[in-house]
LUMTOR-88703 format. One record per atom (N, C-alpha, C, O, CB): x, y, z; atom name; residue number from 1. Coordinates in Angstrom, 2 decimals. Glycine has a CB too. Example, Ala and Ser with C-alpha at 12.3 -4.5 7.8 and 13.67 -1.06 7.14 Angstrom:
BEGIN
{{13.19; -5.69; 7.80}; N; 1}
{{12.30; -4.50; 7.80}; CA; 1}
{{13.20; -3.30; 7.80}; C; 1}
{{14.24; -3.32; 8.46}; O; 1}
{{11.31; -4.47; 9.05}; CB; 1}
{{12.85; -2.25; 7.08}; N; 2}
{{13.67; -1.06; 7.14}; CA; 2}
{{12.90; 0.03; 7.87}; C; 2}
{{13.41; 1.14; 8.04}; O; 2}
{{14.08; -0.60; 5.72}; CB; 2}
//
This chain:
BEGIN
{{6.18; 1.45; -14.61}; N; 1}
{{6.39; 0.22; -13.60}; CA; 1}
{{5.16; -0.55; -13.33}; C; 1}
{{4.92; -1.76; -13.31}; O; 1}
{{6.92; 0.70; -12.20}; CB; 1}
{{4.14; 1.01; -13.05}; N; 2}
{{3.09; 0.63; -12.20}; CA; 2}
{{2.06; -0.51; -13.14}; C; 2}
{{1.48; -1.54; -12.81}; O; 2}
{{2.27; 2.12; -11.68}; CB; 2}
{{2.16; 0.11; -14.23}; N; 3}
{{1.79; -0.72; -15.23}; CA; 3}
{{2.08; -2.60; -15.81}; C; 3}
{{1.37; -3.32; -16.51}; O; 3}
{{2.24; 0.10; -16.01}; CB; 3}
{{3.08; -2.79; -15.31}; N; 4}
{{4.15; -4.06; -14.91}; CA; 4}
{{3.00; -4.44; -13.78}; C; 4}
{{2.02; -5.13; -14.07}; O; 4}
{{6.14; -3.60; -14.20}; CB; 4}
{{3.18; -4.06; -12.84}; N; 5}
{{2.87; -4.56; -10.90}; CA; 5}
{{1.35; -5.33; -11.41}; C; 5}
{{0.98; -6.45; -11.06}; O; 5}
{{2.50; -2.62; -9.22}; CB; 5}
{{0.24; -3.87; -12.84}; N; 6}
{{-0.59; -4.74; -12.32}; CA; 6}
{{-1.32; -5.35; -13.16}; C; 6}
{{-2.42; -5.88; -13.04}; O; 6}
{{-1.28; -4.27; -11.49}; CB; 6}
{{-0.21; -5.16; -14.57}; N; 7}
{{-0.87; -6.92; -15.02}; CA; 7}
{{0.29; -8.08; -14.58}; C; 7}
{{0.28; -9.18; -15.13}; O; 7}
{{-1.12; -7.15; -17.14}; CB; 7}
{{1.11; -7.81; -13.75}; N; 8}
{{1.68; -9.32; -12.66}; CA; 8}
{{0.35; -9.52; -12.14}; C; 8}
{{-0.41; -10.28; -12.74}; O; 8}
{{3.06; -9.04; -11.10}; CB; 8}
{{-0.08; -8.85; -10.93}; N; 9}
{{-0.90; -8.94; -10.59}; CA; 9}
{{-2.88; -9.13; -11.28}; C; 9}
{{-3.69; -9.40; -10.39}; O; 9}
{{-0.36; -8.17; -10.01}; CB; 9}
{{-3.20; -9.05; -12.09}; N; 10}
{{-3.82; -9.05; -13.44}; CA; 10}
{{-4.59; -11.00; -13.29}; C; 10}
{{-5.64; -11.36; -13.83}; O; 10}
{{-2.22; -8.67; -14.97}; CB; 10}
{{-3.73; -11.81; -12.49}; N; 11}
{{-3.85; -13.21; -12.96}; CA; 11}
{{-4.24; -13.89; -11.38}; C; 11}
{{-4.35; -15.01; -10.88}; O; 11}
{{-2.24; -13.84; -13.81}; CB; 11}
{{-4.34; -12.88; -11.09}; N; 12}
{{-5.21; -12.90; -9.70}; CA; 12}
{{-6.56; -12.00; -9.24}; C; 12}
{{-7.10; -12.15; -8.14}; O; 12}
{{-4.24; -12.54; -8.69}; CB; 12}
{{-6.90; -11.28; -10.02}; N; 13}
{{-8.39; -10.34; -10.69}; CA; 13}
{{-8.28; -8.78; -10.34}; C; 13}
{{-7.65; -8.42; -9.34}; O; 13}
{{-10.10; -10.90; -9.84}; CB; 13}
{{-8.78; -8.04; -11.04}; N; 14}
{{-8.29; -7.17; -11.54}; CA; 14}
{{-8.75; -6.27; -9.94}; C; 14}
{{-8.34; -5.16; -9.59}; O; 14}
{{-8.84; -6.84; -13.18}; CB; 14}
{{-9.57; -7.07; -9.30}; N; 15}
{{-10.35; -6.28; -8.03}; CA; 15}
{{-8.87; -6.82; -7.08}; C; 15}
{{-8.61; -5.81; -6.44}; O; 15}
{{-12.44; -7.05; -7.39}; CB; 15}
{{-7.94; -7.76; -6.73}; N; 16}
{{-7.30; -8.39; -5.64}; CA; 16}
{{-5.89; -7.39; -6.00}; C; 16}
{{-5.07; -7.09; -5.13}; O; 16}
{{-7.20; -10.31; -5.73}; CB; 16}
{{-5.76; -6.84; -7.81}; N; 17}
{{-4.55; -6.19; -8.28}; CA; 17}
{{-4.60; -4.83; -7.95}; C; 17}
{{-3.57; -4.20; -7.71}; O; 17}
{{-4.33; -6.33; -9.70}; CB; 17}
{{-6.80; -3.84; -7.86}; N; 18}
{{-7.32; -2.59; -7.18}; CA; 18}
{{-5.75; -2.34; -5.77}; C; 18}
{{-4.74; -1.65; -5.61}; O; 18}
{{-9.39; -3.06; -6.34}; CB; 18}
{{-6.79; -3.84; -4.84}; N; 19}
{{-6.11; -4.37; -3.38}; CA; 19}
{{-4.80; -3.75; -3.42}; C; 19}
{{-4.43; -2.71; -2.88}; O; 19}
{{-5.93; -6.13; -3.18}; CB; 19}
{{-4.09; -4.66; -4.24}; N; 20}
{{-2.70; -5.17; -3.57}; CA; 20}
{{-2.01; -3.22; -4.00}; C; 20}
{{-1.51; -2.43; -3.21}; O; 20}
{{-1.65; -7.13; -4.73}; CB; 20}
{{-2.28; -3.04; -5.53}; N; 21}
{{-2.17; -1.62; -5.60}; CA; 21}
{{-1.74; -0.68; -4.64}; C; 21}
{{-0.61; -0.41; -4.23}; O; 21}
{{-3.17; -1.25; -5.87}; CB; 21}
{{-3.55; 0.05; -4.19}; N; 22}
{{-3.48; 0.83; -3.06}; CA; 22}
{{-2.77; 0.54; -1.74}; C; 22}
{{-2.65; 1.54; -1.03}; O; 22}
{{-4.62; 1.00; -2.80}; CB; 22}
{{-2.19; -0.78; -1.16}; N; 23}
{{-1.91; -0.92; -0.52}; CA; 23}
{{-0.23; -0.20; 0.00}; C; 23}
{{0.28; 0.12; 1.07}; O; 23}
{{-2.35; -1.93; -0.69}; CB; 23}
{{0.15; -0.19; -1.31}; N; 24}
{{2.02; -0.14; -1.68}; CA; 24}
{{2.06; 1.44; -1.57}; C; 24}
{{1.53; 2.06; -2.50}; O; 24}
{{2.72; -0.84; -3.67}; CB; 24}
{{2.80; 2.35; -0.23}; N; 25}
{{3.23; 3.56; -0.48}; CA; 25}
{{3.47; 4.38; -1.73}; C; 25}
{{3.52; 3.74; -2.78}; O; 25}
{{4.10; 3.52; 0.02}; CB; 25}
{{3.60; 5.48; -1.78}; N; 26}
{{3.35; 6.81; -2.83}; CA; 26}
{{2.54; 6.52; -3.98}; C; 26}
{{2.41; 7.20; -5.00}; O; 26}
{{4.72; 7.39; -3.47}; CB; 26}
{{1.87; 5.08; -3.59}; N; 27}
{{1.15; 4.55; -5.09}; CA; 27}
{{-0.63; 5.20; -4.96}; C; 27}
{{-1.35; 5.97; -5.59}; O; 27}
{{1.18; 2.28; -5.19}; CB; 27}
{{-0.75; 4.07; -3.35}; N; 28}
{{-1.78; 4.47; -2.91}; CA; 28}
{{-3.00; 4.95; -3.87}; C; 28}
{{-3.13; 4.79; -5.08}; O; 28}
{{-1.36; 5.32; -2.13}; CB; 28}
{{-3.59; 5.40; -3.22}; N; 29}
{{-5.09; 5.65; -4.50}; CA; 29}
{{-4.98; 6.15; -5.62}; C; 29}
{{-5.63; 5.80; -6.61}; O; 29}
{{-6.23; 6.58; -4.17}; CB; 29}
{{-3.80; 7.38; -5.55}; N; 30}
{{-3.39; 8.19; -6.71}; CA; 30}
{{-2.92; 7.46; -7.73}; C; 30}
{{-2.48; 8.02; -8.73}; O; 30}
{{-2.43; 9.11; -6.41}; CB; 30}
{{-2.95; 6.12; -7.62}; N; 31}
{{-2.19; 5.28; -8.77}; CA; 31}
{{-3.39; 4.16; -8.81}; C; 31}
{{-3.65; 3.69; -9.93}; O; 31}
{{-0.39; 4.59; -8.31}; CB; 31}
{{-4.14; 3.68; -7.67}; N; 32}
{{-5.01; 2.96; -8.15}; CA; 32}
{{-6.80; 2.87; -8.69}; C; 32}
{{-7.60; 2.06; -9.15}; O; 32}
{{-4.74; 2.37; -7.43}; CB; 32}
{{-6.71; 4.43; -8.20}; N; 33}
{{-8.06; 4.75; -9.01}; CA; 33}
{{-8.08; 4.32; -10.19}; C; 33}
{{-8.79; 3.48; -10.75}; O; 33}
{{-8.41; 6.08; -9.16}; CB; 33}
{{-6.63; 5.44; -10.80}; N; 34}
{{-7.18; 5.53; -12.54}; CA; 34}
{{-6.51; 4.46; -12.40}; C; 34}
{{-5.73; 4.79; -13.30}; O; 34}
{{-6.78; 6.79; -13.91}; CB; 34}
{{-5.98; 3.15; -11.98}; N; 35}
{{-5.63; 1.99; -13.22}; CA; 35}
{{-7.24; 1.20; -13.65}; C; 35}
{{-7.76; 0.81; -14.69}; O; 35}
{{-4.26; 0.50; -12.44}; CB; 35}
{{-7.78; 1.25; -11.64}; N; 36}
{{-9.52; 0.72; -12.05}; CA; 36}
{{-10.29; 1.39; -12.77}; C; 36}
{{-11.19; 0.82; -13.39}; O; 36}
{{-10.47; 0.61; -10.98}; CB; 36}
{{-10.13; 2.55; -12.85}; N; 37}
{{-11.10; 3.48; -14.95}; CA; 37}
{{-10.30; 2.83; -16.20}; C; 37}
{{-10.69; 2.54; -17.33}; O; 37}
{{-10.62; 6.05; -15.40}; CB; 37}
{{-8.89; 2.69; -15.50}; N; 38}
{{-8.61; 3.07; -17.28}; CA; 38}
{{-8.66; 1.20; -18.00}; C; 38}
{{-8.83; 0.94; -19.19}; O; 38}
{{-6.33; 4.13; -17.60}; CB; 38}
{{-8.44; 0.01; -16.72}; N; 39}
{{-9.10; -1.31; -16.78}; CA; 39}
{{-10.86; -1.63; -17.60}; C; 39}
{{-11.44; -2.56; -18.16}; O; 39}
{{-9.15; -1.62; -15.14}; CB; 39}
{{-11.11; -0.30; -17.23}; N; 40}
{{-12.59; -0.23; -17.71}; CA; 40}
{{-13.66; -0.93; -16.20}; C; 40}
{{-14.69; -1.55; -16.45}; O; 40}
{{-12.73; -1.42; -19.44}; CB; 40}
{{-13.26; -0.72; -14.89}; N; 41}
{{-14.52; -1.23; -14.52}; CA; 41}
{{-14.96; 0.08; -13.84}; C; 41}
{{-14.38; 1.16; -13.87}; O; 41}
{{-14.51; -2.62; -13.59}; CB; 41}
{{-16.62; -0.38; -12.93}; N; 42}
{{-16.89; 1.06; -12.31}; CA; 42}
{{-16.67; 1.45; -11.79}; C; 42}
{{-16.41; 0.71; -10.84}; O; 42}
{{-17.46; 1.50; -11.99}; CB; 42}
{{-16.37; 3.13; -11.41}; N; 43}
{{-15.91; 3.69; -10.63}; CA; 43}
{{-16.71; 3.40; -8.66}; C; 43}
{{-16.29; 3.56; -7.51}; O; 43}
{{-16.00; 5.04; -11.43}; CB; 43}
{{-18.09; 2.88; -9.39}; N; 44}
{{-18.41; 2.69; -7.81}; CA; 44}
{{-17.96; 1.57; -7.65}; C; 44}
{{-17.39; 1.70; -6.57}; O; 44}
{{-19.86; 2.75; -7.27}; CB; 44}
{{-17.79; 0.36; -8.02}; N; 45}
{{-16.72; -0.50; -7.66}; CA; 45}
{{-14.93; -0.59; -7.12}; C; 45}
{{-14.34; -1.40; -6.41}; O; 45}
{{-16.82; -0.97; -8.60}; CB; 45}
{{-14.56; 0.50; -7.76}; N; 46}
{{-13.00; 0.74; -7.72}; CA; 46}
{{-12.66; 1.76; -6.44}; C; 46}
{{-11.74; 1.61; -5.63}; O; 46}
{{-12.45; 1.48; -9.28}; CB; 46}
{{-13.71; 2.92; -6.45}; N; 47}
{{-13.30; 3.17; -5.49}; CA; 47}
{{-13.43; 2.93; -3.86}; C; 47}
{{-12.90; 3.74; -3.10}; O; 47}
{{-13.37; 3.91; -5.78}; CB; 47}
{{-14.30; 1.55; -3.26}; N; 48}
{{-14.70; 1.18; -2.36}; CA; 48}
{{-13.32; 0.28; -2.17}; C; 48}
{{-12.85; 0.03; -1.06}; O; 48}
{{-16.10; 0.68; -2.46}; CB; 48}
{{-12.86; -0.08; -3.16}; N; 49}
{{-12.10; -1.55; -2.73}; CA; 49}
{{-10.90; -1.02; -2.62}; C; 49}
{{-10.09; -1.56; -1.87}; O; 49}
{{-12.09; -2.92; -3.80}; CB; 49}
{{-10.50; 0.29; -3.43}; N; 50}
{{-8.81; 1.25; -3.67}; CA; 50}
{{-9.21; 1.26; -1.98}; C; 50}
{{-8.33; 0.84; -1.22}; O; 50}
{{-8.58; 3.39; -4.94}; CB; 50}
{{-10.42; 1.69; -1.43}; N; 51}
{{-10.12; 2.52; -0.54}; CA; 51}
{{-10.27; 2.22; 0.93}; C; 51}
{{-10.06; 2.80; 2.00}; O; 51}
{{-10.74; 3.49; -0.83}; CB; 51}
{{-10.88; 0.62; 0.37}; N; 52}
{{-10.16; -0.97; 1.72}; CA; 52}
{{-8.86; -0.90; 1.28}; C; 52}
{{-8.11; -1.40; 2.13}; O; 52}
{{-10.80; -3.12; 1.48}; CB; 52}
{{-8.35; -0.55; 0.45}; N; 53}
{{-6.95; -1.37; 0.95}; CA; 53}
{{-6.20; -0.49; 1.33}; C; 53}
{{-5.54; -0.89; 2.29}; O; 53}
{{-6.12; -2.22; -0.04}; CB; 53}
{{-5.90; 0.83; 0.96}; N; 54}
{{-5.39; 2.04; 1.49}; CA; 54}
{{-5.82; 1.97; 2.56}; C; 54}
{{-5.30; 2.99; 3.02}; O; 54}
{{-5.64; 3.21; 0.94}; CB; 54}
{{-6.65; 1.38; 3.74}; N; 55}
{{-6.86; 1.40; 5.13}; CA; 55}
{{-6.57; 0.26; 5.51}; C; 55}
{{-6.48; 0.24; 6.74}; O; 55}
{{-8.08; 1.74; 5.58}; CB; 55}
{{-6.33; -0.90; 4.97}; N; 56}
{{-6.55; -1.95; 5.66}; CA; 56}
{{-4.81; -2.35; 6.25}; C; 56}
{{-4.50; -3.48; 6.64}; O; 56}
{{-7.42; -3.10; 4.63}; CB; 56}
{{-3.89; -1.23; 6.18}; N; 57}
{{-2.09; -1.77; 6.51}; CA; 57}
{{-2.17; -0.29; 7.51}; C; 57}
{{-1.25; 0.52; 7.48}; O; 57}
{{-0.42; -1.82; 4.61}; CB; 57}
{{-2.94; -0.16; 8.04}; N; 58}
{{-3.00; 0.88; 9.28}; CA; 58}
{{-3.02; 0.80; 10.57}; C; 58}
{{-2.63; 1.69; 11.32}; O; 58}
{{-3.87; 1.49; 9.26}; CB; 58}
{{-3.63; -0.65; 11.04}; N; 59}
{{-3.95; -1.90; 12.19}; CA; 59}
{{-2.50; -2.18; 12.47}; C; 59}
{{-2.06; -1.89; 13.58}; O; 59}
{{-4.89; -3.48; 11.58}; CB; 59}
{{-1.75; -2.68; 11.63}; N; 60}
{{-0.75; -3.24; 11.77}; CA; 60}
{{0.48; -2.37; 11.81}; C; 60}
{{1.35; -3.19; 12.12}; O; 60}
{{-0.77; -4.12; 10.93}; CB; 60}
{{0.97; -1.40; 11.70}; N; 61}
{{2.12; -0.35; 11.07}; CA; 61}
{{1.54; 0.43; 12.40}; C; 61}
{{2.35; 1.24; 12.84}; O; 61}
{{2.00; 0.50; 9.13}; CB; 61}
{{0.06; 0.34; 13.28}; N; 62}
{{0.11; 0.87; 15.11}; CA; 62}
{{0.42; -0.11; 15.62}; C; 62}
{{1.10; 0.31; 16.56}; O; 62}
{{-1.23; 1.39; 15.99}; CB; 62}
{{0.42; -1.01; 15.68}; N; 63}
{{0.70; -1.83; 16.35}; CA; 63}
{{2.39; -2.55; 16.45}; C; 63}
{{3.15; -2.59; 17.42}; O; 63}
{{-0.29; -2.54; 15.99}; CB; 63}
{{2.53; -2.92; 15.43}; N; 64}
{{3.74; -3.05; 15.22}; CA; 64}
{{5.26; -2.20; 14.70}; C; 64}
{{6.44; -2.48; 14.51}; O; 64}
{{3.46; -3.77; 14.66}; CB; 64}
{{3.99; -0.52; 14.60}; N; 65}
{{5.58; 0.33; 14.24}; CA; 65}
{{6.82; 0.10; 16.02}; C; 65}
{{8.00; -0.25; 15.95}; O; 65}
{{4.97; 2.86; 13.90}; CB; 65}
{{6.05; 0.42; 17.41}; N; 66}
{{7.22; 1.18; 18.08}; CA; 66}
{{7.79; -0.30; 18.09}; C; 66}
{{8.95; -0.16; 17.70}; O; 66}
{{7.00; 2.18; 19.73}; CB; 66}
{{7.65; -1.10; 18.23}; N; 67}
{{8.86; -2.70; 18.29}; CA; 67}
{{9.72; -1.94; 16.97}; C; 67}
{{10.87; -1.53; 17.12}; O; 67}
{{7.88; -4.98; 17.69}; CB; 67}
{{8.78; -1.80; 15.33}; N; 68}
{{9.67; -1.55; 14.33}; CA; 68}
{{11.70; -0.51; 14.77}; C; 68}
{{12.90; -0.75; 14.61}; O; 68}
{{8.41; -0.58; 13.29}; CB; 68}
{{10.44; 1.08; 15.59}; N; 69}
{{11.81; 1.29; 15.83}; CA; 69}
{{12.62; 1.46; 16.44}; C; 69}
{{13.48; 2.30; 16.69}; O; 69}
{{12.11; 1.69; 15.60}; CB; 69}
{{12.03; -0.24; 16.90}; N; 70}
{{12.93; -0.12; 18.29}; CA; 70}
{{13.86; -1.27; 17.11}; C; 70}
{{14.53; -0.81; 16.19}; O; 70}
{{12.09; -0.81; 20.39}; CB; 70}
{{13.76; -2.27; 17.28}; N; 71}
{{14.58; -2.95; 15.84}; CA; 71}
{{15.51; -2.22; 15.18}; C; 71}
{{16.67; -2.58; 14.98}; O; 71}
{{13.66; -3.25; 14.65}; CB; 71}
{{14.99; -1.16; 14.84}; N; 72}
{{15.66; -0.28; 13.94}; CA; 72}
{{17.23; 0.33; 14.24}; C; 72}
{{18.38; 0.32; 13.79}; O; 72}
{{14.71; 0.82; 13.84}; CB; 72}
{{16.38; 0.88; 15.36}; N; 73}
{{17.62; 1.73; 16.47}; CA; 73}
{{18.69; 0.81; 17.24}; C; 73}
{{19.71; 1.24; 17.80}; O; 73}
{{16.78; 2.58; 17.88}; CB; 73}
{{18.17; -0.91; 17.17}; N; 74}
{{19.73; -1.29; 17.07}; CA; 74}
{{20.72; -1.54; 16.13}; C; 74}
{{21.69; -2.28; 16.31}; O; 74}
{{19.88; -2.17; 17.53}; CB; 74}
{{20.37; -0.72; 14.82}; N; 75}
{{20.65; -1.43; 14.17}; CA; 75}
{{21.85; 0.34; 14.15}; C; 75}
{{22.00; 1.36; 14.82}; O; 75}
{{19.49; -2.35; 13.02}; CB; 75}
{{22.35; -0.24; 13.03}; N; 76}
{{23.70; 1.17; 13.05}; CA; 76}
{{23.86; 2.67; 12.32}; C; 76}
{{24.39; 3.71; 12.70}; O; 76}
{{24.99; 0.58; 12.40}; CB; 76}
{{23.02; 2.21; 10.86}; N; 77}
{{22.79; 3.14; 10.14}; CA; 77}
{{21.38; 3.59; 11.02}; C; 77}
{{21.12; 4.72; 11.45}; O; 77}
{{22.73; 2.70; 8.55}; CB; 77}
{{21.13; 3.19; 11.06}; N; 78}
{{19.30; 3.78; 11.96}; CA; 78}
{{18.50; 4.30; 12.31}; C; 78}
{{17.30; 4.52; 12.12}; O; 78}
{{18.86; 3.89; 12.56}; CB; 78}
{{20.26; 4.80; 13.61}; N; 79}
{{19.77; 4.90; 15.34}; CA; 79}
{{19.56; 6.25; 15.10}; C; 79}
{{18.53; 6.58; 15.69}; O; 79}
{{20.99; 4.52; 16.83}; CB; 79}
{{20.01; 7.13; 14.54}; N; 80}
{{19.68; 8.26; 14.92}; CA; 80}
{{18.19; 8.48; 13.87}; C; 80}
{{17.55; 9.48; 14.19}; O; 80}
{{21.03; 9.30; 14.76}; CB; 80}
{{17.74; 7.85; 12.97}; N; 81}
{{16.39; 9.04; 12.67}; CA; 81}
{{15.17; 7.46; 13.21}; C; 81}
{{13.97; 7.31; 12.98}; O; 81}
{{16.19; 9.95; 10.11}; CB; 81}
{{15.76; 6.90; 13.65}; N; 82}
{{14.44; 5.19; 14.75}; CA; 82}
{{14.41; 6.45; 16.33}; C; 82}
{{13.36; 6.79; 16.88}; O; 82}
{{16.11; 2.34; 15.53}; CB; 82}
{{15.61; 6.87; 16.70}; N; 83}
{{15.26; 7.33; 18.18}; CA; 83}
{{15.37; 9.10; 17.72}; C; 83}
{{16.40; 9.49; 18.26}; O; 83}
{{16.66; 6.64; 19.66}; CB; 83}
{{14.84; 10.07; 17.08}; N; 84}
{{14.21; 10.70; 16.25}; CA; 84}
{{12.77; 10.52; 16.71}; C; 84}
{{12.21; 11.16; 17.60}; O; 84}
{{14.56; 10.28; 14.95}; CB; 84}
{{12.16; 9.32; 15.78}; N; 85}
{{10.39; 9.16; 15.70}; CA; 85}
{{10.46; 8.57; 16.95}; C; 85}
{{9.70; 7.79; 16.36}; O; 85}
{{9.50; 8.10; 14.36}; CB; 85}
{{10.57; 8.20; 17.91}; N; 86}
{{10.57; 7.80; 19.13}; CA; 86}
{{9.70; 8.98; 20.01}; C; 86}
{{9.54; 8.84; 21.23}; O; 86}
{{12.07; 7.55; 19.55}; CB; 86}
//
């Protein structure tokens, strides 16, 4: 599955593919760095791209996290989880 995502993103370039893959939860740097190295990119290009991609979503999570939890608290199935994390 990860390889399919990487192949699909290769249309935009290897660098963009690594950036996007390193932003995905559960894959992050653990999957993006080996994929970049397996694609033949040098490590000194792979590491900064993956590191930047891993850090890029953090400001958005910090800004919109509380709003997202408020919205989830209004939904029935997620009310207990959202109020626990608030």
